[in-house]
C-alpha positions as CSV (number, residue, x, y, z in Angstrom):
1,M,-31.6,7.0,7.0
2,L,-31.5,3.3,6.2
3,I,-31.9,1.8,9.6
4,D,-32.3,-1.9,10.3
5,Q,-34.4,-3.6,13.0
6,F,-31.4,-3.5,15.4
7,G,-30.9,0.3,15.1
8,R,-27.9,0.1,12.8
9,K,-27.6,3.1,10.5
10,H,-26.2,2.3,7.1
11,T,-24.0,5.0,5.7
12,Y,-21.6,2.9,3.6
13,L,-22.3,1.4,0.2
14,R,-19.9,-0.9,-1.7
15,I,-20.7,-1.0,-5.4
16,S,-19.2,-3.7,-7.6
17,L,-18.7,-2.6,-11.1
18,T,-17.8,-5.9,-12.6
19,D,-17.3,-9.6,-11.7
20,A,-14.4,-9.8,-14.2
21,C,-10.8,-9.8,-13.0
22,N,-7.3,-9.9,-14.5
23,M,-6.1,-12.1,-11.6
24,R,-7.4,-15.5,-10.3
25,C,-7.0,-15.7,-6.6
26,S,-8.6,-18.9,-5.3
27,Y,-10.1,-17.4,-2.2
28,C,-12.1,-15.0,-4.3
29,M,-12.8,-16.8,-7.6
30,P,-14.2,-20.3,-7.9
31,L,-11.5,-23.0,-8.5
32,S,-13.5,-24.4,-11.4
33,S,-13.9,-22.5,-14.7
34,Y,-15.6,-19.1,-14.2
35,H,-17.4,-17.0,-16.7
36,G,-18.4,-13.5,-15.9
37,T,-21.7,-11.8,-16.2
38,K,-22.8,-10.7,-19.7
39,S,-22.5,-7.0,-20.3
40,N,-26.3,-6.5,-20.8
41,K,-26.9,-7.9,-17.3
42,L,-24.5,-5.4,-15.7
43,M,-25.5,-2.0,-14.4
44,T,-24.6,0.7,-16.9
45,A,-22.9,3.9,-15.8
46,D,-26.2,5.8,-15.8
47,E,-27.9,3.0,-13.8
48,I,-25.0,3.0,-11.2
49,F,-25.4,6.7,-10.8
50,E,-29.2,6.6,-10.5
51,L,-29.1,3.9,-7.9
52,A,-26.2,5.5,-6.0
53,S,-28.2,8.8,-5.9
54,I,-31.1,7.1,-4.2
55,F,-28.8,5.7,-1.6
56,V,-27.1,9.0,-1.0
57,Q,-30.4,10.8,-0.6
58,N,-31.2,8.3,2.1
59,G,-28.1,8.6,4.2
60,I,-25.2,7.0,2.4
61,T,-22.1,9.1,2.9
62,K,-19.4,6.7,1.6
63,I,-19.2,4.7,-1.6
64,R,-16.5,2.2,-2.4
65,L,-16.1,0.9,-6.0
66,T,-15.1,-2.7,-6.1
67,G,-15.2,-5.8,-8.3
68,G,-13.8,-8.1,-9.6
69,E,-11.4,-5.5,-10.8
70,P,-13.3,-2.2,-11.1
71,L,-10.6,-0.6,-13.3
72,L,-11.4,-3.2,-16.0
73,R,-14.6,-1.3,-16.8
74,K,-14.0,0.7,-20.0
75,D,-16.3,3.3,-18.7
76,F,-14.7,3.6,-15.3
77,D,-13.8,7.2,-15.7
78,T,-17.3,8.0,-16.8
79,I,-18.7,6.2,-13.7
80,L,-16.3,8.1,-11.4
81,K,-17.1,11.4,-13.0
82,K,-20.8,10.9,-12.4
83,L,-20.5,9.7,-8.8
84,A,-18.1,12.6,-8.0
85,T,-21.1,15.0,-8.4
86,L,-22.7,13.4,-5.3
87,P,-22.0,14.6,-1.8
88,V,-20.2,11.4,-0.8
89,N,-16.7,10.1,0.0
90,I,-15.5,7.8,-2.8
91,G,-13.0,5.0,-2.4
92,I,-11.7,2.2,-4.6
93,T,-10.6,-1.4,-4.0
94,T,-8.3,-2.6,-6.8
95,N,-5.5,-5.1,-7.4
96,G,-3.5,-2.1,-8.6
97,L,-2.4,-3.4,-12.0
98,L,-4.2,-0.7,-14.0
99,L,-3.9,2.3,-11.7
100,D,-1.4,4.1,-14.0
101,K,-4.2,4.7,-16.5
102,H,-6.3,6.5,-13.9
103,F,-4.1,8.5,-11.6
104,E,-5.1,11.8,-13.2
105,N,-8.8,11.2,-12.9
106,L,-8.5,9.9,-9.3
107,V,-6.9,13.2,-8.3
108,K,-9.3,15.2,-10.4
109,H,-12.3,13.7,-8.7
110,N,-10.8,13.9,-5.2
111,V,-10.6,10.2,-4.6
112,K,-8.4,9.8,-1.5
113,H,-8.9,6.2,-0.3
114,I,-7.4,3.4,-2.3
115,N,-7.3,-0.2,-1.1
116,I,-4.9,-2.5,-2.8
117,S,-5.4,-6.3,-2.7
118,L,-1.9,-7.7,-2.3
119,D,-1.2,-11.1,-0.7
120,S,2.6,-11.4,-1.0
121,L,5.7,-9.2,-1.4
122,D,7.6,-12.1,-3.0
123,A,7.3,-12.1,-6.8
124,E,7.1,-15.9,-7.2
125,E,4.7,-16.4,-4.4
126,F,2.5,-13.6,-5.7
127,K,2.4,-15.3,-9.0
128,R,1.3,-18.6,-7.5
129,I,-1.5,-17.0,-5.5
130,T,-2.8,-14.7,-8.2
131,H,-1.8,-16.7,-11.3
132,T,-0.3,-13.5,-12.8
133,G,3.0,-11.6,-12.4
134,Q,3.7,-7.9,-12.4
135,L,4.2,-7.4,-8.7
136,E,6.9,-4.8,-9.4
137,K,4.4,-2.8,-11.4
138,I,1.9,-2.8,-8.5
139,M,4.6,-1.8,-6.1
140,L,5.5,1.2,-8.3
141,H,1.8,2.2,-8.4
142,I,1.6,2.1,-4.6
143,S,4.6,4.3,-4.3
144,H,3.1,6.8,-6.7
145,L,-0.2,6.8,-4.7
146,L,1.8,7.8,-1.6
147,T,3.4,10.7,-3.5
148,L,-0.1,11.8,-4.3
149,N,-0.9,11.8,-0.6
150,M,-3.5,9.1,-1.0
151,I,-4.7,7.1,2.0
152,V,-3.4,3.6,1.0
153,K,-4.6,0.4,2.6
154,I,-3.2,-3.0,1.7
155,N,-5.6,-6.0,2.0
156,L,-3.9,-9.4,2.6
157,V,-5.9,-12.6,3.0
158,M,-4.1,-14.8,5.4
159,L,-3.9,-18.3,4.0
160,K,-2.5,-20.9,6.4
161,N,0.6,-22.7,5.0
162,I,0.6,-20.5,1.9
163,N,1.5,-16.8,2.8
164,E,1.4,-16.7,6.6
165,H,5.2,-16.1,6.7
166,A,4.7,-13.0,4.6
167,I,2.8,-11.2,7.4
168,I,6.1,-10.2,9.1
169,D,7.3,-8.7,5.8
170,F,4.2,-6.6,5.6
171,V,4.5,-5.3,9.1
172,K,8.2,-4.4,8.4
173,W,6.9,-2.5,5.3
174,T,5.0,-0.1,7.6
175,E,8.3,1.0,9.3
176,K,9.1,3.6,6.6
177,H,5.8,3.9,4.7
178,P,2.5,5.4,5.9
179,I,0.4,2.5,4.8
180,D,-2.3,0.6,6.6
181,V,-2.0,-3.1,6.2
182,R,-5.2,-5.2,7.0
183,F,-4.8,-8.9,7.5
184,I,-8.0,-10.6,6.5
185,E,-9.1,-14.0,7.8
186,F,-9.9,-16.5,5.1
187,M,-13.7,-16.4,4.6
188,P,-16.1,-19.0,3.1
189,F,-17.6,-18.4,-0.4
190,E,-18.9,-20.6,-3.1
191,K,-16.3,-23.1,-4.4
192,N,-13.3,-21.5,-2.8
193,D,-12.3,-24.7,-0.9
194,W,-12.8,-23.1,2.5
195,N,-12.8,-24.9,5.8
196,K,-12.0,-23.7,9.4
197,E,-8.7,-25.6,9.4
198,K,-7.4,-23.3,6.8
199,V,-8.2,-20.1,8.8
200,L,-5.3,-18.3,10.4
201,G,-6.9,-16.5,13.3
202,Y,-5.9,-13.0,14.3
203,E,-5.0,-13.8,17.9
204,T,-2.5,-16.4,16.8
205,V,-0.9,-14.0,14.4
206,L,-0.9,-11.1,16.8
207,N,0.9,-13.2,19.5
208,T,3.5,-14.2,16.9
209,L,4.1,-10.5,15.9
210,A,4.3,-9.5,19.6
211,E,7.3,-11.7,20.0
212,Q,9.2,-9.7,17.4
213,F,7.8,-6.1,17.6
214,D,6.8,-3.6,20.2
215,I,3.1,-3.5,19.3
216,L,0.7,-0.7,20.4
217,K,-3.1,-0.9,20.2
218,I,-4.5,2.1,18.4
219,E,-8.0,3.5,18.3
220,D,-10.4,1.9,15.9
221,E,-12.5,4.2,13.7
222,T,-16.3,4.3,14.2
223,N,-17.8,1.3,12.4
224,S,-14.4,0.0,11.6
225,T,-14.1,-3.7,10.5
226,S,-10.5,-3.8,11.5
227,R,-8.9,-4.2,14.9
228,N,-5.9,-1.8,14.6
229,Y,-2.3,-1.8,15.8
230,K,1.0,-0.3,15.0
231,V,4.7,-1.0,15.9
232,K,6.1,1.7,18.1
233,G,8.0,4.2,16.0
234,F,6.7,2.9,12.6
235,K,5.1,5.3,10.2
236,G,2.3,2.9,9.1
237,N,0.0,0.6,11.0
238,F,-1.8,-2.7,10.6
239,G,-5.0,-4.4,11.6
240,F,-7.0,-7.5,11.5
241,I,-10.4,-8.2,9.8
242,T,-11.7,-10.9,12.1
243,T,-14.9,-12.0,10.3
244,V,-14.4,-15.7,11.2
245,T,-13.0,-15.8,14.7
246,N,-14.4,-12.6,16.1
247,P,-17.1,-11.0,14.0
248,F,-17.9,-7.2,14.2
249,C,-21.5,-7.4,13.1
250,E,-22.9,-5.3,15.9
251,S,-21.5,-2.1,14.4
252,C,-22.0,-2.9,10.7
253,N,-23.1,0.0,8.6
254,R,-22.4,-1.5,5.2
255,L,-24.6,-2.5,2.2
256,R,-23.4,-4.1,-1.0
257,L,-24.6,-3.7,-4.6
258,T,-23.4,-6.4,-6.9
259,A,-22.4,-5.7,-10.5
260,D,-25.7,-7.1,-11.8
261,G,-27.7,-4.8,-9.5
262,K,-28.5,-7.0,-6.5
263,L,-28.6,-5.5,-3.0
264,R,-27.0,-7.6,-0.2
265,N,-27.2,-6.4,3.4
266,C,-24.4,-8.7,4.4
267,L,-21.5,-10.6,2.8
268,F,-23.1,-13.8,4.1
269,A,-26.7,-12.9,3.4
270,K,-28.9,-15.8,2.3
271,N,-31.1,-13.4,0.3
272,E,-30.6,-10.5,-2.0
273,T,-32.9,-7.9,-3.6
274,D,-32.9,-7.3,-7.4
275,L,-32.8,-3.5,-7.9
276,L,-31.7,-3.4,-11.5
277,T,-34.8,-5.1,-13.0
278,P,-37.3,-2.9,-11.2
279,L,-35.2,0.2,-12.0
280,R,-35.4,-0.6,-15.7
281,N,-39.1,-1.1,-15.3
282,G,-39.6,2.3,-13.6
283,E,-40.6,0.8,-10.2
284,N,-40.2,2.2,-6.7
285,I,-36.6,1.3,-5.7
286,L,-36.5,3.0,-2.3
287,E,-39.2,0.7,-0.9
288,L,-37.2,-2.3,-2.0
289,I,-34.0,-0.9,-0.4
290,Q,-35.8,-0.2,2.9
291,Q,-37.3,-3.7,3.0
292,N,-33.8,-5.3,2.3
293,V,-32.2,-3.3,5.1
294,L,-35.0,-4.2,7.6
295,S,-34.5,-7.9,6.8
296,K,-30.8,-7.7,7.8
297,A,-29.9,-10.4,10.4
298,A,-28.2,-9.6,13.6
299,A,-24.9,-11.3,12.5
300,L,-23.3,-13.3,9.7
301,G,-26.4,-13.2,7.5
302,G,-28.4,-15.2,10.0
303,M,-26.0,-18.2,10.1
304,N,-25.2,-19.7,13.5
305,D,-21.9,-20.8,12.2
306,L,-19.9,-19.9,9.1
307,H,-20.1,-22.3,6.2
308,S,-19.5,-22.0,2.4
309,N,-22.2,-19.9,0.7
310,S,-24.1,-21.8,-1.9
311,D,-25.2,-18.9,-4.1
312,R,-22.3,-16.5,-4.8
313,S,-18.5,-16.5,-5.0
314,M,-16.7,-13.5,-3.6
315,I,-16.0,-12.1,-7.1
316,Q,-19.7,-12.1,-7.8
317,I,-20.6,-10.3,-4.6
318,G,-17.9,-7.7,-4.8
319,G,-14.7,-7.3,-2.7
């Protein structure tokens, strides 16, 4: 098991496949011009499988493929096929645009958990936030996922004075659809123009929703990052990822592998460990992983207060 100095067992690995994306959301990608990592600096399909195998052999039971947009990888199906041979639960976080090209393989390799990043149900507002259109296409893909009995979670980053009014629309969406909407507090990353005044805290939103809906608290899963609720009688539910106002670090079981092969033990970690270079040099990777896990801070990467990271944007770390 990969256990840190505070006794937290790490069973969940998020692997970023690319830091490229076909959207440009300001909370994720730097506002200035951004150029992705060159292909020879990215992990290959074989390297992803080799590193993932080491993690699985040491207690990882769940892998989530992220990005950037993971479905932009031309060898995505190859990566998925390889990882599906491991005794692990595989999920994907995607913006949903390219899902129609992969439905068959997702079913074939028993992928059940799909997270869709979606910050508005209004086409014009969606276009302003993402700098792209095609909301209708994404909605059709979500509908098809539900017909395939996929577990669909919708990730919405709450942006004060931008999309906060959309929160009610998303809760109403759960009335007739078995989806799980997670409202995520705006988090600080390199050059995403974050400050606390722009954060829409979960308690404020929950109180507003309680004025309109009959809300029930539901049980949170073990190691859940989300505080979960539902409206009485609705098919779906919703929750809040409260990284800024009420962190959940004490139960964290997550590790992150960036697209260029760096291991991060926290979103806000000040240090990361290069695994790709030593892997290519035939060195002992497990020892490096263990050292990284043992160095994990108690909370928020060791910061006393959140502030903008200086080293990585969200798209470089992996969603």
